[in-house]
NUGU-733197 format. One record per residue (C-alpha): residue number from 0; x, y, z. Coordinates in steps of 0.25 Angstrom, whole numbers. Example, Ala and Ser with C-alpha at 12.3 -4.5 7.8 and 13.67 -1.06 7.14 Angstrom:
  pos     px     py     pz
    0     49    -18     31
    1     55     -4     29
//
This chain:
  pos     px     py     pz
    0    635    418    328
    1    620    415    327
    2    610    418    338
    3    608    404    341
    4    623    402    343
    5    624    413    352
    6    612    408    360
    7    618    394    361
    8    631    400    366
    9    623    408    377
   10    616    395    381
   11    629    388    382
   12    637    399    388
   13    647    398    399
   14    637    406    408
   15    627    394    406
   16    637    384    412
   17    637    391    426
   18    623    388    431
   19    624    373    429
   20    638    372    435
   21    634    380    447
   22    621    371    449
   23    630    359    448
   24    640    364    458
   25    629    368    467
   26    623    354    467
   27    636    348    470
   28    640    357    481
   29    626    355    487
   30    628    340    487
   31    642    342    493
   32    637    351    504
   33    625    343    508
   34    633    329    508
   35    647    332    513
   36    645    335    528
   37    632    327    530
   38    634    314    538
   39    628    302    531
   40    630    287    531
   41    640    281    521
   42    641    266    516
   43    656    262    519
   44    654    247    517
   45    650    236    527
   46    659    236    540
   47    665    249    537
   48    655    258    543
   49    648    260    557
   50    633    261    552
   51    623    251    546
   52    611    254    538
   53    598    250    543
   54    588    255    533
   55    578    261    543
   56    569    267    532
   57    569    254    524
   58    572    260    510
   59    584    250    508
   60    593    262    506
   61    603    268    515
   62    599    282    518
   63    613    287    521
   64    609    300    528
   65    598    294    537
   66    605    290    551
   67    593    281    554
   68    597    272    543
   69    610    268    550
   70    614    262    563
   71    628    263    569
   72    635    249    569
   73    650    245    567
   74    653    239    554
   75    642    245    547
   76    642    250    532
   77    640    264    534
   78    647    276    541
   79    641    290    544
   80    650    301    538
   81    649    314    531
   82    651    314    516
   83    663    323    517
   84    670    313    526
   85    667    302    516
   86    673    310    504
   87    685    312    513
   88    687    297    515
   89    684    293    501
   90    695    286    494
   91    696    287    479
   92    698    274    473
   93    706    271    460
   94    693    267    453
   95    687    280    456
   96    695    286    445
   97    691    275    436
   98    676    278    438
   99    678    293    436
  100    685    289    422
  101    673    280    419
  102    664    292    422
  103    672    301    412
  104    671    290    402
  105    656    290    403
  106    656    305    400
  107    664    302    388
  108    656    290    383
  109    643    299    385
  110    649    310    376
  111    654    300    366
  112    641    294    365
  113    634    307    363
  114    644    311    352
  115    643    298    345
  116    628    299    345
  117    628    313    340
  118    637    309    328
  119    627    298    325
  120    615    307    326
  121    621    317    317
  122    626    307    307
  123    640    310    310
  124    638    324    304
  125    646    330    316
  126    660    326    320
  127    664    320    333
  128    670    333    337
  129    656    340    334
  130    649    329    341
  131    657    332    354
  132    654    347    353
  133    639    344    351
  134    638    335    363
  135    647    343    372
  136    639    356    369
  137    625    349    370
  138    629    343    384
  139    634    357    387
  140    621    364    383
  141    613    353    390
  142    621    356    403
  143    617    371    402
  144    602    368    401
  145    592    362    410
  146    591    347    406
  147    576    348    402
  148    581    358    392
  149    593    351    387
  150    603    356    376
  151    596    351    363
  152    593    364    357
  153    608    368    358
  154    612    354    353
  155    604    356    340
  156    612    370    339
  157    625    363    341
  158    623    352    330
  159    618    363    321
  160    630    372    323
  161    639    360    320
  162    633    360    306
  163    622    350    307
  164    608    354    301
  165    597    358    311
  166    589    346    307
  167    600    336    310
  168    604    343    323
  169    590    343    328
  170    588    328    325
  171    601    325    332
  172    597    332    345
  173    583    326    345
  174    589    312    342
  175    599    313    354
  176    588    317    363
  177    579    306    358
  178    590    295    360
  179    593    301    374
  180    579    300    378
  181    578    286    373
  182    590    281    381
  183    584    286    393
  184    570    280    391
  185    576    267    388
  186    586    267    399
  187    577    270    411
  188    568    258    410
  189    580    249    408
  190    587    254    420
  191    574    254    428
  192    571    240    424
  193    585    235    428
  194    586    241    442
  195    572    246    446
  196    567    260    447
  197    568    260    463
  198    583    260    462
  199    583    273    453
  200    575    282    462
  201    582    280    475
  202    589    292    480
  203    586    304    489
  204    576    309    479
  205    568    296    481
  206    571    293    496
  207    557    296    499
  208    544    290    493
  209    540    304    488
  210    554    307    482
  211    556    294    475
  212    542    295    470
  213    544    309    464
  214    557    305    458
  215    550    293    451
  216    539    302    446
  217    549    312    441
  218    557    302    434
  219    546    294    427
  220    539    307    423
  221    553    311    417
  222    555    298    410
  223    541    298    405
  224    543    312    399
  225    556    307    392
  226    549    295    386
  227    537    304    381
  228    547    314    375
  229    555    304    368
  230    543    297    362
  231    538    311    357
  232    552    313    351
  233    552    300    344
  234    538    301    339
  235    541    316    335
  236    554    313    328
  237    550    300    321
  238    535    300    318
  239    528    313    320
  240    538    325    320
  241    528    335    313
  242    516    330    322
  243    526    333    334
  244    528    347    330
  245    513    350    327
  246    510    344    341
  247    520    353    348
  248    516    365    341
  249    501    362    345
  250    505    360    359
  251    514    373    360
  252    503    381    353
  253    496    381    367
  254    497    395    372
  255    505    392    385
  256    515    384    377
  257    516    393    365
  258    529    400    368
  259    536    387    365
  260    529    385    352
  261    541    390    344
  262    551    381    350
  263    541    369    349
  264    540    372    334
  265    555    371    333
  266    555    358    341
  267    545    353    331
  268    553    356    319
  269    566    350    326
  270    558    337    328
  271    554    337    313
  272    568    339    308
  273    573    329    317
  274    563    319    313
  275    567    321    298
  276    582    319    302
  277    580    306    310
  278    570    298    302
  279    577    286    295
  280    589    285    304
  281    595    271    305
  282    594    261    316
  283    609    262    317
  284    608    277    319
  285    599    276    331
  286    606    264    337
  287    620    271    337
  288    613    284    342
  289    606    277    353
  290    618    269    357
  291    626    281    359
  292    615    287    367
  293    616    275    376
  294    631    276    378
  295    630    291    381
  296    619    290    391
  297    624    278    398
  298    638    285    400
  299    631    297    405
  300    624    290    416
  301    636    280    419
  302    645    292    422
  303    638    294    436
  304    639    279    438
  305    655    280    437
  306    656    293    445
  307    648    286    457
  308    658    274    456
  309    670    284    459
  310    664    285    473
  311    656    272    475
  312    661    258    473
  313    649    252    467
  314    635    257    462
  315    623    251    455
  316    626    257    441
  317    612    255    436
  318    605    262    447
  319    615    274    445
  320    612    274    431
  321    597    272    433
  322    596    284    443
  323    603    293    433
  324    592    290    423
  325    582    295    434
  326    591    307    437
  327    590    310    422
  328    576    314    423
  329    579    323    435
  330    590    330    428
  331    582    331    415
  332    572    340    422
  333    582    348    429
  334    580    363    427
  335    595    366    429
  336    606    366    418
  337    610    352    415
  338    603    347    428
  339    614    354    435
  340    612    353    450
  341    600    344    449
  342    609    333    443
  343    619    333    455
  344    607    333    465
  345    600    322    458
  346    613    313    458
  347    613    315    474
  348    598    312    475
  349    599    299    467
  350    612    293    471
  351    616    297    485
  352    607    287    493
  353    613    274    488
  354    623    276    477
  355    633    288    479
  356    637    291    494
  357    633    305    498
  358    647    309    500
  359    650    307    485
  360    637    312    479
  361    642    327    477
  362    655    322    470
  363    648    312    462
  364    638    323    457
  365    650    332    454
  366    658    322    446
  367    645    317    439
  368    641    331    434
  369    655    335    431
  370    655    324    421
  371    641    324    415
  372    638    339    416
  373    648    349    419
  374    658    343    410
  375    649    347    398
  376    648    361    404
  377    663    362    404
  378    666    356    391
  379    654    363    384
  380    660    377    388
  381    673    373    382
  382    667    367    369
  383    656    378    366
  384    665    389    362
  385    674    381    353
  386    661    374    347
  387    655    387    343
  388    668    392    337
  389    669    378    329
  390    655    379    324
  391    655    394    321
  392    657    391    306
  393    646    380    305
  394    633    385    300
  395    621    378    306
  396    612    371    296
  397    597    372    297
//
């Protein structure tokens, strides 16, 4: 086995799975412990409670953990209870199973979209089975690394080991990254235009003027960075690949950055190779690939919408969708593997005020992360040994 294969196996080994699982469980336990026994106000519907909301702070939002926001009155819409008692009284409705199935369907659509896109980008050079393994292992590697790092390097190795030459492998990974960023760049302003930005920054992280302002600054800075990065990739790939490499080499020749010069040279070579591979692609090629990207990412975000509907009768789907776009920037800069721990807490911060009752936050977070994160850890652990065995006889092509 080559040194690179050995190194990849170490990066994706079972020991690497322990940390993100523990972080995710710790965040879920924290949400459970802090929420279950604390008394809060819950909306049970007009005439069914014994408190009315009076909005003493004038923010047009029921602050369910603030007693000054509610006045005792028969026939009100709110009750004062612990989250534990709300969970005990919860009646599972038949449609809850339907929404759970819809959430599972979104996971399937997401992965089918990725698999189909991979087939398009590789010119059907890999089979459906190979594409499935690549997608699962790519998600697995991404789950084991901080989101800001990602699993692109491992993905290139995976495609190369499947028998695809290094140039085509590199171009495929660059293109998937480019399509993902383009989807995000286009979707954010559309959603913001339809529902307005103020609806998207409401939450416990934005309950004060400072908190909301800081979150907005962080989001817009992150969005701006993604736009600039995507523009740089577009220009580098399709117009100035050699200039891009020379510019990188010049910048990283500075003494303080010189230790990364070798990696930057490799990156520059990969951009040049990818540029050669991508020039001349047809409009149909790009339309199909971007269409698959839209399906995959829409399904990724709608998974949470359907999970919330298991516990809540009605939600504003666009607001839930839009807040996930904002959350994505927070998760992107997370230093933990696959944003484990950070994602669960972010969910609580963005949705507990006006979308998900506090009693259900922890269980929603657990189901959400099981379907969108831990699932890939478990499947990846099962697929990886068989994949190494299956591809052992395949000689990577330079």
